[in-house]
C-alpha positions in Angstrom: 92.6 88.9 111.9 94.6 91.1 114.2 96.3 94.3 113.2 99.9 94.1 112.0 102.4 96.4 113.6 105.8 97.4 112.1 108.5 99.6 113.5 110.6 101.8 111.2 113.6 104.0 111.8 115.6 101.8 114.1 118.1 100.0 111.8 119.3 102.1 108.9 121.1 105.3 109.5 122.1 106.0 105.9 122.9 104.2 102.6 125.5 105.5 100.2 125.5 104.8 96.5 128.7 105.5 94.5 127.8 106.3 90.9 129.6 106.8 87.6 127.6 109.8 86.4 126.6 112.1 89.2 124.5 114.5 87.0 122.5 111.7 85.5 121.9 110.3 88.9 121.0 113.7 90.3 118.4 114.2 87.5 117.0 110.7 88.0 116.7 110.7 91.8 115.5 114.3 91.9 112.6 113.5 89.6 111.7 110.4 91.8 111.9 112.3 95.0 109.9 115.2 93.7 107.0 112.8 93.1 107.5 111.3 96.6 107.5 114.9 98.0 111.0 114.5 99.6 113.2 117.5 99.4 116.9 117.5 98.5 118.8 117.5 101.8 122.0 118.9 100.5 124.5 118.8 97.7 128.1 119.5 96.6 130.1 119.1 93.5 130.6 115.4 94.0 127.6 114.3 96.1 123.9 114.9 97.0 121.6 113.5 99.6 117.9 113.0 100.3 116.8 111.8 103.7 118.9 108.6 104.5 120.2 108.2 100.9 123.6 109.7 100.1 124.9 109.6 96.5 128.5 110.4 95.5 131.1 110.0 92.8 133.9 107.5 93.2 136.4 110.2 93.7 134.4 112.1 96.3 136.0 112.4 99.7 132.7 111.0 100.9 133.5 107.7 99.1 136.8 107.5 101.1 138.9 107.4 97.9 138.2 103.8 97.0 135.4 101.6 95.8 134.5 98.8 98.1 131.4 96.9 97.0 128.1 97.7 95.5 126.8 99.6 98.6 127.5 101.4 101.8 125.1 100.7 104.6 125.2 102.4 108.0 123.5 101.0 111.0 122.4 103.0 114.0 124.1 102.2 117.3 122.9 103.5 120.7 126.3 104.4 122.1 130.1 104.0 121.5 130.3 100.7 123.3 127.8 99.3 120.8 129.9 100.5 117.9 133.0 98.8 119.4 131.1 95.5 120.1 129.6 95.6 116.6 133.1 95.9 115.1 134.5 93.0 117.2 131.6 90.8 116.3 131.9 91.5 112.6 135.6 90.7 112.6 135.0 87.4 114.5 132.3 86.5 112.0 134.6 87.0 109.0 134.3 90.7 108.2 137.4 92.6 107.1 138.3 95.8 108.9 137.7 98.9 106.9 138.1 101.5 109.7 138.5 100.8 113.4 136.0 102.4 115.8 136.7 106.1 116.4 135.6 109.6 115.8 135.1 110.8 112.2 135.2 114.3 110.9 131.7 114.3 109.5 130.3 116.2 112.5 131.2 116.6 116.2 130.5 113.4 118.1 130.3 111.1 115.0 131.7 107.8 116.2 131.8 104.9 113.8 133.4 101.7 112.6 133.6 100.2 109.2 133.8 96.6 107.9 133.7 95.0 104.5 131.2 92.2 104.3 131.9 88.9 102.5 130.9 90.5 99.1 133.0 93.7 99.6 130.1 96.0 100.7 131.2 98.7 103.1 129.1 98.4 106.3 129.2 100.9 109.2 127.9 101.2 112.7 127.5 104.8 113.8 126.7 106.7 117.0 126.1 110.4 116.4 126.7 111.5 120.0 124.3 112.6 122.7 121.0 113.5 121.2 117.3 113.2 122.0 115.0 111.4 119.6 111.4 112.3 119.3 110.6 108.6 119.4 112.4 105.3 119.4 110.7 104.3 116.2 107.8 105.1 113.9 105.1 102.5 114.6 102.9 101.7 111.6 99.7 99.7 112.2 97.8 98.0 109.4 94.2 97.4 110.5 92.6 94.1 109.7 
C-alpha cells in the first residue's frame, strides 16, 4: 500500500458562524480550543475568532447586518481576477449576488465578492493583497 498524501490550507480562508448567545458560544469554543491548544486570535463585544473560525452575533457589523443562511464560508483566491471570475461563474450557476467584487474595509488590500448559494449560505472569494506564503499548502503524508 502506498502512502496517502493530503494538502491542507488551500481552500478555506475563514468560516463565520452567527450565533444567538455570544457568551455561551465563547465559553463553549474557548474550552474546546484550549484542549486543542489553539489560542484565541482576537475578540470584541460582538465577535471572537480562533484561527480560521470567526464567531459573531447577528447584529455585529461583521455579520453585515443581516442573517443569510446557516454559514459564511470564504474561499481563498490567488488574485483579484480570480475573485471576479469566481463571482461571474457563481452568478451564471444560479448564485445570488450578495456583494459585487471590490475592496472591503477589513484591512488594506482585502478584495472580495459575496454570493448566496441555493440554500442562502453566504459564500465569499477573497484575495488579501500581495503577500508571501511560507508554503502553497501543508502536505500531510500517511505512511502505509
